[in-house]
Backbone as a chain_set.jsonl record, in Angstrom:
{"seq": "MAVSSIADARAALGRTWQSKDSPAYLKATRLVEDATNGICRPAIAFAAFKKAAAEQGLLEHAGPSAALSMFDQLSSRDGKRPSN", "coords": {"N": [[102.487, 77.669, 126.345], [104.099, 76.542, 129.323], [103.932, 78.02, 132.428], [105.52, 78.247, 135.334], [107.168, 79.553, 136.974], [108.777, 82.738, 137.989], [110.663, 83.52, 136.191], [109.674, 82.214, 133.882], [107.275, 83.466, 133.583], [108.174, 86.109, 133.157], [109.298, 85.594, 130.61], [107.132, 84.871, 129.162], [105.311, 87.195, 129.221], [106.82, 88.741, 127.421], [105.958, 87.652, 124.895], [103.347, 87.45, 122.426], [100.531, 89.049, 122.963], [96.944, 90.018, 123.309], [96.528, 92.707, 124.259], [98.968, 94.654, 125.172], [98.585, 97.005, 126.485], [96.903, 96.928, 128.432], [95.635, 97.578, 131.656], [95.883, 95.406, 133.623], [97.913, 93.905, 132.356], [100.107, 95.571, 132.21], [100.395, 96.05, 135.006], [101.152, 93.366, 135.728], [103.574, 93.081, 134.257], [105.212, 94.983, 135.442], [105.153, 94.06, 138.269], [106.179, 91.408, 137.881], [108.845, 92.116, 137.031], [109.647, 93.632, 139.28], [109.606, 91.397, 141.101], [111.825, 89.72, 140.067], [113.74, 91.48, 140.553], [113.998, 91.322, 143.279], [112.241, 92.969, 144.861], [109.65, 92.493, 145.248], [107.384, 90.228, 146.357], [107.331, 87.043, 144.938], [105.055, 85.479, 144.716], [103.002, 87.478, 144.636], [103.447, 88.649, 142.32], [103.228, 86.619, 140.515], [100.523, 86.002, 140.939], [99.466, 88.429, 139.831], [100.378, 88.077, 137.167], [98.744, 85.851, 136.455], [96.285, 86.74, 136.538], [96.143, 88.849, 134.518], [96.758, 87.148, 132.222], [94.518, 85.435, 132.33], [92.469, 87.413, 131.927], [92.905, 88.082, 129.271], [92.368, 85.719, 128.017], [94.399, 83.747, 127.997], [95.068, 81.889, 129.695], [95.614, 78.748, 130.447], [94.525, 75.799, 132.042], [96.437, 73.36, 133.631], [96.763, 69.919, 133.703], [96.902, 67.376, 136.294], [100.037, 66.976, 137.862], [102.886, 65.117, 136.802], [103.767, 63.573, 138.996], [101.716, 63.673, 140.66], [99.788, 62.282, 139.191], [100.915, 59.652, 138.896], [100.951, 59.093, 141.785], [98.208, 58.741, 142.188], [97.511, 56.713, 140.595], [99.033, 54.601, 141.727], [97.898, 54.578, 144.449], [95.206, 53.821, 143.735], [95.192, 51.216, 142.932], [95.087, 49.236, 144.805], [92.681, 49.974, 145.709], [92.546, 51.209, 148.058], [93.111, 54.448, 149.913], [96.008, 55.921, 150.606], [97.064, 56.186, 154.186], [97.259, 58.981, 156.39]], "CA": [[103.808, 77.813, 127.197], [103.821, 76.39, 130.708], [104.53, 79.111, 133.204], [105.507, 77.821, 136.722], [108.027, 80.545, 137.74], [108.685, 84.168, 137.671], [111.324, 83.659, 134.985], [108.761, 81.749, 132.831], [106.101, 84.599, 133.47], [108.8, 87.088, 132.325], [109.395, 85.229, 129.198], [105.639, 84.793, 128.605], [105.012, 88.64, 128.933], [107.533, 89.145, 126.081], [105.368, 87.001, 123.75], [102.251, 88.138, 121.786], [99.299, 89.432, 123.92], [96.03, 90.682, 122.83], [96.702, 93.969, 124.473], [99.948, 95.01, 126.027], [98.318, 98.227, 127.095], [95.883, 96.603, 129.325], [96.151, 97.777, 133.074], [96.463, 94.025, 134.172], [99.184, 93.349, 131.637], [101.078, 96.513, 132.613], [100.67, 95.643, 136.344], [101.904, 92.04, 135.768], [104.909, 93.375, 133.908], [105.935, 95.795, 136.585], [105.311, 93.273, 139.436], [107.087, 90.507, 137.518], [110.111, 92.796, 137.143], [110.169, 93.811, 140.689], [109.978, 90.066, 141.837], [112.96, 89.463, 139.451], [114.837, 92.23, 141.247], [113.853, 91.086, 144.689], [111.56, 94.01, 145.602], [108.312, 92.158, 145.326], [107.133, 88.673, 146.48], [107.062, 86.108, 143.855], [103.632, 84.919, 144.811], [102.104, 88.582, 144.257], [103.818, 89.01, 140.913], [102.782, 85.432, 139.766], [99.039, 86.226, 140.83], [99.078, 89.559, 138.859], [100.404, 87.405, 135.744], [97.737, 84.786, 136.124], [95.177, 87.533, 136.467], [96.329, 89.406, 133.119], [96.581, 86.076, 131.283], [93.067, 85.049, 132.369], [91.53, 88.549, 131.308], [93.256, 88.053, 127.726], [91.982, 84.42, 127.604], [95.496, 83.019, 127.653], [95.307, 81.07, 130.811], [95.123, 77.251, 130.409], [94.723, 74.998, 133.342], [97.26, 72.288, 133.385], [96.226, 68.862, 134.261], [97.741, 66.982, 137.278], [101.472, 66.807, 137.416], [103.332, 63.721, 136.49], [104.063, 62.919, 140.109], [100.267, 63.353, 141.234], [99.15, 61.239, 138.347], [101.696, 58.279, 139.379], [100.325, 58.681, 143.104], [96.695, 58.443, 142.033], [97.468, 55.293, 139.89], [99.49, 53.711, 142.874], [96.772, 54.479, 145.455], [93.989, 53.191, 143.125], [95.61, 49.818, 142.549], [94.624, 48.446, 145.825], [91.362, 50.342, 146.116], [92.621, 52.143, 149.265], [93.656, 55.622, 149.915], [97.109, 56.068, 151.841], [96.801, 56.761, 155.466], [98.012, 60.026, 156.665]], "C": [[103.426, 77.574, 128.721], [104.56, 77.172, 131.453], [104.326, 78.556, 134.675], [106.666, 78.587, 137.442], [108.129, 81.955, 137.284], [109.565, 84.327, 136.342], [110.447, 83.19, 133.712], [107.702, 82.883, 132.58], [106.855, 85.735, 132.793], [108.861, 86.884, 130.954], [107.985, 85.322, 128.467], [105.065, 86.374, 128.237], [105.787, 89.239, 127.766], [106.787, 88.493, 124.839], [104.083, 87.946, 123.293], [101.168, 88.01, 122.85], [98.298, 90.019, 123.083], [96.206, 92.3, 122.852], [97.685, 94.246, 125.537], [99.78, 96.383, 126.678], [97.258, 98.112, 128.052], [96.38, 96.835, 130.565], [96.631, 96.479, 133.682], [97.806, 93.673, 133.602], [100.363, 94.205, 132.19], [101.455, 96.327, 134.13], [101.492, 94.266, 136.552], [103.246, 92.251, 135.308], [105.758, 94.116, 134.869], [106.189, 94.974, 137.755], [106.243, 92.049, 139.063], [108.671, 90.966, 137.498], [110.731, 93.005, 138.446], [110.319, 92.539, 141.405], [111.402, 89.674, 141.31], [114.176, 90.237, 140.025], [114.792, 92.099, 142.632], [113.166, 92.088, 145.446], [110.143, 93.629, 145.739], [108.245, 90.613, 145.527], [106.837, 88.036, 145.333], [105.58, 85.908, 143.612], [102.57, 86.192, 144.259], [102.248, 88.708, 142.732], [103.078, 87.874, 140.042], [101.209, 85.543, 139.657], [98.707, 87.241, 139.883], [99.211, 89.045, 137.357], [99.282, 86.677, 135.476], [96.457, 85.558, 135.782], [95.046, 88.288, 134.889], [96.164, 88.243, 132.17], [94.932, 85.607, 131.01], [92.163, 86.09, 131.522], [91.773, 88.39, 129.899], [92.822, 86.616, 127.25], [93.249, 83.458, 127.21], [95.792, 81.984, 128.638], [94.711, 79.783, 130.602], [95.523, 76.55, 131.674], [95.342, 73.692, 132.947], [96.533, 71.077, 134.13], [97.135, 68.687, 135.475], [99.156, 66.891, 137.09], [101.767, 65.414, 137.474], [103.35, 62.864, 137.89], [102.582, 62.763, 140.845], [99.679, 62.267, 140.468], [99.796, 59.736, 138.715], [101.028, 58.061, 140.765], [98.958, 58.234, 142.904], [96.665, 56.994, 141.501], [98.103, 54.258, 140.955], [98.419, 53.429, 143.947], [95.491, 53.974, 144.906], [94.125, 51.789, 142.898], [94.997, 48.951, 143.433], [93.214, 48.837, 146.323], [91.412, 51.282, 147.447], [93.355, 53.354, 149.208], [94.966, 55.517, 150.812], [96.706, 56.814, 152.998], [97.737, 57.982, 155.667], [98.926, 59.736, 158.052]], "O": [[102.59, 78.274, 129.293], [105.782, 77.162, 131.301], [103.208, 78.419, 135.171], [107.05, 78.152, 138.528], [107.58, 82.306, 136.24], [109.243, 85.158, 135.493], [110.55, 83.778, 132.635], [107.335, 83.157, 131.438], [106.272, 86.34, 131.893], [108.557, 87.759, 130.143], [107.825, 85.797, 127.343], [104.503, 86.667, 127.181], [105.332, 90.231, 127.196], [107.12, 88.917, 123.732], [103.895, 89.055, 123.792], [100.977, 86.982, 123.5], [98.718, 90.572, 122.066], [96.09, 93.039, 121.874], [97.355, 94.114, 126.715], [100.693, 96.879, 127.339], [96.716, 99.128, 128.485], [97.51, 96.404, 130.794], [97.733, 96.456, 134.229], [98.706, 93.204, 134.298], [101.417, 93.693, 132.569], [102.624, 96.426, 134.503], [102.35, 94.132, 137.424], [104.137, 91.646, 135.903], [106.943, 93.826, 135.037], [107.287, 95.06, 138.304], [107.057, 91.686, 139.911], [109.573, 90.235, 137.907], [111.885, 92.722, 138.769], [111.135, 92.515, 142.327], [112.188, 89.283, 142.173], [115.333, 89.817, 140.013], [115.587, 92.795, 143.265], [113.413, 92.16, 146.65], [109.404, 94.41, 146.339], [108.987, 89.851, 144.908], [105.962, 88.564, 144.647], [105.001, 86.122, 142.547], [101.552, 85.963, 143.606], [101.271, 88.852, 141.997], [102.434, 88.153, 139.03], [100.612, 85.275, 138.615], [97.756, 87.056, 139.125], [98.444, 89.403, 136.463], [98.767, 86.769, 134.362], [95.668, 85.165, 134.923], [94.008, 88.269, 134.228], [95.354, 88.42, 131.26], [94.325, 85.472, 129.947], [91.343, 85.76, 130.665], [90.777, 88.57, 129.198], [92.942, 86.375, 126.049], [93.189, 82.595, 126.335], [96.734, 81.219, 128.435], [93.489, 79.636, 130.568], [96.607, 76.678, 132.243], [94.857, 72.997, 132.054], [95.783, 71.296, 135.081], [97.982, 69.531, 135.767], [99.477, 66.692, 135.918], [101.064, 64.603, 138.075], [103.012, 61.681, 137.925], [102.354, 61.779, 141.549], [99.092, 61.36, 141.059], [99.051, 58.758, 138.783], [100.548, 56.949, 140.985], [98.601, 57.25, 143.551], [95.859, 56.176, 141.946], [97.649, 53.114, 140.991], [98.093, 52.293, 144.29], [94.642, 53.684, 145.748], [93.097, 51.156, 142.658], [94.396, 47.966, 143.006], [92.629, 48.187, 147.189], [90.462, 51.976, 147.809], [94.301, 53.364, 148.421], [94.801, 54.909, 151.87], [96.111, 57.889, 152.923], [98.863, 57.996, 155.168], [99.696, 60.598, 158.474]]}, "num_chains": 1, "name": "protein.A"}
């Protein structure tokens, strides 16, 4: 499951995990709920979610986005990188 928002993280936390009693999982659950309620910054909650997922071997690194892949293809056609 791709997780790219607090809503996605909340849904993922409800799925099967190796240990829902681990401190990292419990912290992520609390912080994601707090972010949903507007009392925690989403970046902090998302970082806690990623840590818990990584500790349980659930974190999968996604490849580049479709937009980045298209940009790479376009910029490699003429052999030049776009200027800033």
